[in-house]
C-alpha positions in Angstrom: 30.8 66.1 61.4 29.4 68.1 58.7 25.8 67.8 57.4 25.3 65.8 54.2 23.1 66.5 51.2 21.5 63.2 51.8 18.5 63.4 54.1 18.6 59.7 54.9 22.3 60.0 55.9 21.6 63.0 58.1 18.6 61.2 59.9 20.7 58.3 60.5 23.5 60.4 62.1 21.0 62.4 64.2 18.9 59.7 65.5 22.2 57.6 66.4 23.2 60.6 68.6 19.8 60.3 70.3 19.6 56.6 70.7 17.3 55.4 73.6 16.1 59.1 74.0 12.3 58.4 74.6 11.5 62.1 74.6 12.8 62.8 71.1 9.8 63.8 68.8 10.6 63.4 65.1 8.8 63.1 61.7 9.7 62.8 58.0 7.3 64.8 55.9 7.1 64.5 52.0 6.5 67.7 50.3 5.2 68.5 46.9 2.4 67.3 44.5 4.1 64.1 43.9 6.4 63.9 46.9 9.4 65.4 45.0 11.3 66.1 48.1 11.1 65.5 51.9 11.9 67.3 55.1 12.8 66.0 58.6 11.8 67.9 61.8 12.8 66.8 65.3 12.6 68.4 68.8 12.6 67.2 72.5 9.2 66.8 74.1 8.6 69.4 77.0 11.6 71.4 75.9 9.7 73.4 73.2 6.6 75.4 72.8 4.5 72.7 71.0 1.8 75.2 70.0 4.4 77.0 68.0 6.1 73.9 66.5 2.9 72.3 65.5 1.0 75.3 64.5 3.3 77.9 63.2 6.0 75.6 61.6 4.7 72.0 60.7 1.1 73.2 59.7 2.3 76.2 57.9 4.9 74.3 55.9 2.3 71.7 54.8 -0.2 74.3 53.9 2.3 76.4 52.0 3.4 73.4 49.8 -0.1 72.3 49.2 -0.8 75.6 47.6 2.7 76.1 46.1 2.9 77.0 42.3 6.5 75.9 42.1 7.4 73.5 39.4 9.1 70.1 40.7 12.4 71.3 39.3 12.1 74.7 41.1 11.0 72.9 44.4 14.2 71.0 44.4 16.4 73.8 43.6 15.0 76.7 45.9 13.4 74.5 48.6 15.8 75.8 51.3 15.3 79.5 50.6 11.5 78.9 50.1 11.1 77.2 53.5 13.3 79.7 55.3 11.7 82.8 53.8 8.1 81.7 53.5 7.5 78.5 55.5 8.8 79.5 58.8 7.4 82.8 60.4 9.7 83.1 63.4 12.5 85.4 63.1 14.8 83.6 65.5 16.4 81.1 63.3 19.8 80.3 61.9 21.7 77.9 59.6 23.9 75.1 60.7 26.5 72.9 58.7 27.6 70.8 61.8 25.8 67.8 63.5 27.3 68.6 66.8 25.9 72.2 66.8 22.5 70.7 65.7 22.5 68.3 68.7 23.5 71.0 71.1 20.5 73.3 69.9 18.1 70.5 70.1 19.0 69.6 73.7 18.7 73.5 74.5 15.2 73.4 73.3 15.4 74.4 69.6 13.8 72.5 66.7 16.0 71.2 63.8 14.8 71.0 60.2 16.7 68.9 57.8 15.9 69.2 54.0 16.6 66.5 51.3 19.3 67.6 48.9 20.6 70.5 51.2 23.9 70.1 53.2 22.7 72.4 56.0 20.0 72.4 58.5 17.6 75.1 59.9 17.7 75.6 63.7 14.5 77.3 65.0 14.3 78.8 68.3 11.2 77.2 70.0 12.3 77.0 73.7 9.4 76.3 76.0 10.5 74.3 78.9 8.6 74.4 82.2 9.6 76.9 84.8 8.4 78.5 88.1 7.7 81.9 86.7 8.6 85.0 88.4 8.1 85.0 92.1 8.8 87.1 95.2 12.4 87.1 96.7 12.7 84.7 99.6 16.3 85.1 100.9 16.4 88.9 100.5 13.3 90.2 101.6 12.6 94.0 101.8 9.8 96.1 103.0 10.2 98.9 100.4 11.3 98.0 96.9 10.7 95.4 94.1 9.3 92.0 95.2 10.4 90.2 91.9 13.2 87.4 92.1 15.2 85.7 89.4 14.1 82.2 88.3 15.8 79.2 86.8 14.9 80.5 83.2 18.1 82.1 81.6 16.1 84.5 79.3 13.8 85.3 82.1 16.7 86.5 84.1 18.2 88.6 81.4 14.9 90.1 80.5 14.3 91.2 84.1 17.7 93.1 84.0 16.9 94.5 80.4 13.4 95.7 81.9 15.3 97.8 84.3 18.2 99.2 82.2 16.9 100.2 78.8 20.2 101.2 77.2 22.0 99.8 74.3 25.2 99.9 76.1 24.0 97.0 78.3 25.8 93.9 76.9 25.0 90.3 77.4 27.9 88.2 76.3 26.8 84.5 76.3 28.9 81.4 76.3 28.5 77.8 77.2 30.4 76.0 80.0 30.4 72.3 80.8 31.3 69.3 78.6 28.0 67.5 79.4 25.7 70.2 80.7 26.6 72.8 78.0 25.0 75.4 80.4 24.4 78.8 79.2 26.4 81.4 81.1 26.3 85.2 80.4 28.3 88.2 81.4 26.0 91.3 81.8 27.6 94.6 81.9 27.4 98.3 80.8 30.0 98.6 78.0 30.6 102.4 78.6 31.0 102.1 82.4 32.8 98.7 83.1 36.4 98.6 83.7 37.9 96.7 80.6 40.6 95.0 82.6 38.1 93.5 85.0 36.0 92.4 82.2 38.8 90.8 80.5 39.8 89.0 83.6 36.4 87.6 84.1 36.1 86.3 80.6 39.5 84.7 81.0 38.3 82.9 84.1 35.1 81.7 82.7 36.8 80.5 79.5 39.4 78.4 81.4 36.7 76.4 83.3 36.9 72.9 81.9 34.4 70.6 83.9 31.7 68.1 82.9 28.7 70.2 84.3 27.7 73.5 85.7 24.5 72.9 87.5 24.3 76.1 89.6 25.8 79.5 89.9 27.6 78.2 93.0 29.9 76.1 90.8 31.0 79.3 89.0 31.3 81.2 92.2 33.8 78.6 93.7 35.7 78.2 90.4 36.5 81.9 89.7 37.1 83.3 93.3 40.4 84.8 94.1 41.4 82.9 97.3 39.6 79.5 97.8 41.1 79.2 101.3 39.1 82.2 102.6 35.9 81.6 104.5 34.7 85.0 103.3 32.7 85.2 99.9 34.6 87.1 97.2 31.6 87.0 94.7 28.4 88.6 95.7 25.3 86.4 95.2 21.8 87.8 94.9 18.2 86.7 93.6 17.1 90.4 93.1 17.0 91.8 89.6 17.0 95.5 91.1 20.1 94.7 93.0 21.9 93.2 90.0 20.8 96.3 87.8 22.2 98.6 90.4 25.5 96.8 90.5 25.8 96.9 86.7 25.2 100.7 86.7 28.1 100.8 89.3 30.3 99.3 86.7 30.2 95.8 88.2 29.5 92.6 86.1 26.7 90.3 86.7 27.1 86.6 85.8 23.8 84.8 84.9 23.8 81.2 84.9 21.0 78.9 83.3 19.0 76.8 85.7 20.0 79.0 88.7 17.8 81.5 90.5 20.9 83.4 91.8 23.2 85.5 89.9 26.8 86.4 90.8 28.0 90.1 91.1 31.8 90.8 90.6 33.8 92.3 91.9 32.6 92.3 95.5 33.9 94.0 98.7 33.0 93.6 102.4 31.1 96.7 102.3 28.8 95.4 99.5 27.5 92.7 101.9 26.2 95.2 104.3 24.1 97.1 101.8 20.5 96.1 101.1 18.2 97.3 98.4 16.0 99.1 100.5 18.6 101.3 101.8 18.3 103.4 98.7 14.5 103.4 98.8 14.4 104.9 102.3 15.5 108.3 103.7 19.3 108.5 104.4 18.8 108.9 108.1 17.1 105.7 108.6 19.2 103.9 106.3 22.4 105.2 107.9 21.1 104.0 111.3 20.3 100.4 110.0 23.7 100.3 108.4 25.3 101.1 111.7 23.2 98.5 113.4 24.3 95.9 110.8 28.0 96.5 111.4 27.4 96.2 115.0 25.6 92.8 114.4 28.5 91.6 112.2 30.9 92.3 115.3 28.6 90.6 117.7 28.0 87.5 115.5 31.8 86.9 115.0 33.2 88.1 118.5 30.6 87.9 121.3 31.1 84.3 122.5 34.9 84.4 122.3 34.8 87.9 124.2 32.4 86.2 127.0 34.9 83.4 127.4 38.0 85.7 127.6 36.4 88.0 130.2 34.4 85.4 132.2 37.3 82.9 132.5 40.5 85.0 132.5 39.4 88.6 133.4 36.4 88.6 135.7 37.7 91.7 137.4 36.7 93.8 134.3 33.1 93.2 135.0 31.0 95.0 137.8 31.0 93.2 141.1 27.2 92.5 141.1 27.4 90.8 137.7 30.3 88.7 138.7 28.3 87.4 141.7 25.3 86.8 139.4 27.5 84.8 136.9 29.1 82.9 139.6 25.8 82.0 141.4 24.4 80.9 137.9 27.4 78.8 137.1 27.7 77.2 140.5 25.8 74.0 139.6 27.2 73.8 136.0 29.8 70.9 135.7 31.5 72.2 132.5 33.9 75.1 131.8 32.7 78.1 130.2 34.3 77.1 126.8 32.4 73.8 126.7 29.1 75.7 127.6 29.5 78.0 124.7 30.4 75.2 122.3 27.6 73.0 123.4 25.1 75.7 122.9 26.6 77.0 119.6 26.5 73.5 118.1 23.0 73.1 119.3 22.0 76.4 117.7 23.7 75.4 114.4 21.8 72.1 114.5 18.5 74.0 115.0 19.4 76.3 112.2 20.1 73.6 109.8 17.0 71.6 110.6 14.9 74.6 110.3 16.1 75.1 106.7 15.7 71.5 105.6 12.0 71.2 107.1 9.0 72.7 105.3 8.5 76.4 105.9 5.7 76.3 108.6 7.3 73.3 110.4 10.8 74.7 110.3 10.0 78.1 111.7 8.0 76.3 114.6 10.9 73.9 115.2 13.4 76.9 115.4 11.3 78.8 118.0 10.0 75.8 120.0 13.2 73.9 119.9 15.3 76.9 121.1 12.9 77.6 123.9 12.6 74.0 125.1 16.2 73.0 124.8 17.5 76.3 126.3 15.2 76.1 129.2 15.8 72.3 129.8 19.6 72.8 129.6 19.5 75.5 132.1 17.1 73.6 134.6 19.3 70.5 134.2 22.4 72.5 135.1 24.2 71.9 131.9 24.7 75.5 130.9 24.1 78.7 132.8 21.4 81.3 131.7 23.9 83.9 130.6 25.4 81.5 128.0 22.0 81.0 126.5 21.6 84.8 126.2 25.2 85.1 124.6 24.4 82.4 122.0 20.9 83.7 121.3 22.2 87.2 120.7 24.9 86.0 118.5 22.4 84.0 116.3 20.1 86.9 116.0 22.9 89.2 115.1 23.8 86.9 112.3 20.3 87.0 110.9 20.5 90.9 110.7 23.1 90.9 108.0 21.6 91.1 104.6 23.7 88.5 102.7 23.6 84.9 104.0 27.0 84.1 102.4 28.8 86.6 104.7 26.9 85.1 107.6 28.6 81.9 106.8 31.9 83.4 107.1 31.2 84.9 110.4 30.0 81.5 111.6 33.3 79.9 110.9 35.3 82.9 112.3 33.2 82.7 115.5 34.7 79.3 116.4 38.2 80.6 115.6 37.8 83.4 118.0 36.3 80.9 120.8 39.2 78.7 120.5 42.0 81.4 120.7 40.1 83.2 123.5 39.7 79.9 125.5 43.6 79.4 125.2 44.9 82.9 125.8 42.2 85.1 127.2 41.8 88.7 126.0 45.3 88.3 124.5 43.9 85.4 122.4 40.8 87.3 121.6 42.4 90.3 120.2 45.1 88.1 118.5 42.2 86.4 116.6 40.7 89.8 115.7 44.2 90.9 114.4 44.6 87.7 112.3 41.1 88.2 110.7 41.8 91.8 109.9 45.1 90.9 108.3 43.4 88.3 106.2 40.7 90.6 105.1 43.3 93.2 104.2 45.2 90.7 102.1 41.9 89.6 100.1 41.0 91.1 96.8 38.2 90.4 94.5 39.3 90.9 90.8 42.0 93.3 91.8 39.8 95.3 94.1 40.9 95.4 97.7 38.2 93.6 99.8 38.2 96.2 102.6 37.5 99.1 100.2 36.6 101.9 100.8 38.2 101.6 104.3 41.5 100.8 102.7 42.7 102.4 99.5 39.9 105.0 99.5 42.0 107.5 97.6 41.2 105.6 94.4 38.1 107.6 93.7 38.6 110.9 95.7 37.3 109.0 98.9 33.8 109.5 97.5 32.8 105.7 98.5 32.8 106.7 102.1 29.6 108.2 101.4 28.0 104.9 100.8 29.7 102.7 103.5 28.8 102.8 107.3 26.8 105.9 106.7 24.6 106.3 103.7 24.7 109.9 102.5 21.7 111.5 100.9 21.2 110.6 97.2 21.9 114.0 95.8 25.5 113.7 97.3 26.4 110.5 95.8 27.5 112.1 92.4 30.1 109.7 91.5 30.0 106.0 90.9 32.1 103.7 93.0 35.5 102.8 92.0 34.2 99.6 90.4 33.4 101.9 87.2 35.6 103.1 84.5 37.2 106.4 85.8 36.4 108.0 82.5 32.7 107.6 83.2 32.4 107.8 86.9 29.9 110.5 87.2 26.2 109.3 87.4 24.4 112.5 88.4 24.4 116.1 87.2 25.0 117.9 90.4 24.0 121.3 88.9 20.8 120.2 87.4 19.7 118.0 90.3 20.9 120.5 92.8 18.4 123.0 91.4 15.4 120.9 92.4 16.5 121.5 96.1 16.7 125.3 95.7 13.8 127.4 97.0 11.9 129.5 94.8 
C-alpha cells in the first residue's frame, strides 16, 4: 500500500499493522510557531539506539524548528527536504513510498518518520538491539591464531570479515529470506576471484527458498545442499572470522545469516574439513604431522569398531596367538556376542556425549569423564563387556574429537554403525564392502559442482597444485596458486619471484 499525503491516514494504517504490539514507541509532534504541520515518529523499543533516536533525531528536530526562520508557507512546502537535510544528522537514511517496506524496516530496528502533507516516509537506520558482543571461539579452539568468533549480530559479522579483507572487491550482496522472519542473509565474496557460475548458482538456490522463517544458518545449510540424503556435510560451517576470510580469498563464498553465530562456506570438499586455522600459523612440518594424525583419526572414528568385530568374530587367526588368548580370557564371562558389546558401549558413549553437551560446562565435562570411567569399569566388572571393547570404543570416541569440524564427525558417527552392521553380517568381506560403498558415495558427491573428494579426484583441474594443501601442508612459499575454487583467470595469489628473493642468502 502506498503512503498517503494525509498524516492521519498514514498513522492509522501503520498502527493497525502494529495492533497489540506493546513494544511500539510512537509520538506525534507538532512543528512550527503555530503548529502549522506535524510529524509522526515510531520505532520498536530495545530494537533501536534510544540515545541516538531521542538525542540526535527528536531533540534536534524540535530545536531546529524552534529556531527556524521559515515562513508557514515555506514550512509546508519544504518540510521534507528541510528535515532530511538539516533535521537528521545521520547519513544512513532512505525514502520510502510503501507501507510494507516501512513495516519491515521498523521490525528490523529502523525508525520511521511520517510528515503531514508528504506522500513518503523517511527511514532512519537506528539499529541497536542487544547482542553478546564479540567473544572467543568455543567450537573451533586454536592455540595460535585469532580468538575472535562471530556473533548473532549481522553487521558485527560482516564487519569482522571487512576488518580482515580491506579490498573494494569484497562484495556483500544482501537479501531477505523468510515470509515471517524476513531474515537478513548476505553472500560475501571477492568479485575478482570468485567463479561466476558458482556465485550464480548460490544466488539462485537462495532466491528459490520460500519458507516462513529462517532462524539459523542451519536452515540455509539444509535447504541449499546438493544431496540431502548424504550424512556428510556439503556446506562448511564456521564461527571463526579468520577462517571465513581465508575461504573468501580462495574464491569461495561465505553466507552470513542474521541471528546466527555460524556462517556457511561454499563450496566445500572433504579435504576442507581436515584443515584448521592454526595449520597456517604453524611451521609446515608440524602442520603436516597433525594433518596426517587427523586423517588417521577419521579412519579410526569410522572403521575401528567394525574392524574389531570382523577380526574378533570371523577371522581371529589374523591376530597374534597371545592376543587371541587374552581376548578369549577377557570374553569368557561375557554373555553377549561381540556385536552386542560394541553396540551397547557405543550407544552408552553417545548418550554420555549428548548429556555432556546439554549440561552446563563444568558439570558436562565432569559427567563425561566420571561417567565414562564409572560406567566402563562397572560394565567390565559386571561381565557385561570385555575390557578390549571399552578400549576400542574409547579410542573411537577420542579419534572423533581430533577432527576440527564437528559436522564431519556426525557423518562418521553414522557411518560407524553402518560399518558395524555389515561387518557383523559378513566379517572382513562386509567390512571392506562397507568401505567400498562409502567411497563410492563420497566419489559421487558434489558441492556446487566441485567434486567432494577433490583434490584426490579430478586434481588435474588446477595443475595438481591442491595436493600441496591436502594430507601434507607444504611450506607457504610453495602454495603460489589459489585452490580450484577460484576463477582460473585470477588463480595466482603470490608473486614467486619477489617472495622467493626473501629466502635467498646475501
